[in-house]
C-alpha positions in Angstrom: -12.9 -2.4 25.5 -11.1 -0.7 23.3 -12.6 2.6 22.0 -13.5 2.8 19.0 -10.9 5.4 17.4 -7.8 3.2 19.5 -10.0 0.3 16.6 -9.0 2.9 13.5 -5.4 3.2 14.9 -4.7 -0.8 15.4 -6.5 -1.7 11.6 -4.2 1.2 9.6 -1.5 -0.1 11.8 -2.2 -3.5 10.4 -2.7 -2.2 7.0 0.0 -0.5 7.1 2.0 -3.3 7.8 0.4 -5.3 5.2 1.0 -2.8 2.6 5.1 -3.3 3.9 4.7 -6.7 2.6 7.9 -8.0 1.3 8.5 -8.9 -2.1 8.0 -12.4 -3.3 6.3 -14.4 -0.8 3.3 -16.0 -2.0 -0.2 -13.9 -2.7 2.1 -10.8 -1.2 1.3 -8.8 -4.7 -3.0 -9.2 -3.2 -2.1 -8.3 0.2 -0.5 -5.1 -0.9 -3.4 -3.8 -3.3 -5.9 -5.1 -1.0 -3.6 -2.5 1.9 -3.7 -0.1 -0.6 -7.3 -0.6 -1.2 -8.2 0.3 2.6 -5.8 3.7 2.0 -7.2 5.1 -1.0 -10.7 4.3 0.1 -9.3 6.8 3.7 -8.3 9.9 1.1 -4.7 8.5 2.3 -3.9 7.2 -2.0 -4.9 8.5 -4.7 -6.4 6.8 -7.5 -2.6 6.4 -9.6 -0.7 4.8 -7.3 -4.0 2.6 -5.9 -4.1 2.0 -9.7 -0.3 0.4 -10.0 -1.2 -1.3 -7.0 -3.7 -3.4 -9.3 -1.5 -4.1 -11.7 1.1 -5.6 -9.6 -1.5 -7.6 -7.6 -0.6 -11.3 -9.2 2.6 -10.2 -9.1 4.2 -11.4 -6.0 7.9 -10.2 -6.9 7.3 -6.3 -8.3 7.9 -3.6 -6.2 5.7 -1.6 -6.5 6.8 0.9 -5.8 9.8 1.4 -8.4 6.9 1.7 -10.9 5.1 4.4 -8.9 7.9 6.2 -8.9 9.0 5.8 -12.7 5.8 7.0 -13.3 5.8 10.2 -11.4 2.6 9.4 -9.2 1.8 9.2 -5.9 4.7 10.9 -4.5 3.4 11.5 -1.1 2.7 8.1 -0.8 6.4 7.4 -1.8 7.3 10.1 1.0 5.2 8.1 3.4 6.2 5.2 2.9 10.0 5.9 2.9 11.0 5.2 -0.3 14.0 6.2 -1.5 14.8 3.6 -4.6 
């Protein structure tokens, strides 16, 4: 039986995959936004970064990371996700 810590680690790994859903897939913007909300609630993303994901939720082909970079918000998030764009 998995411990609570293992369950949380598994959930975080699943959300990490979802926040990295490829651009252009149907419902991918909403998927990324839902995963971003998970990281925001854990204190791992600031509100300005989450807002970009919200704006991009209906835009499956739009890269929220480029907008985050252009707005100058979420520098820690961009570093964590490995975005050099």
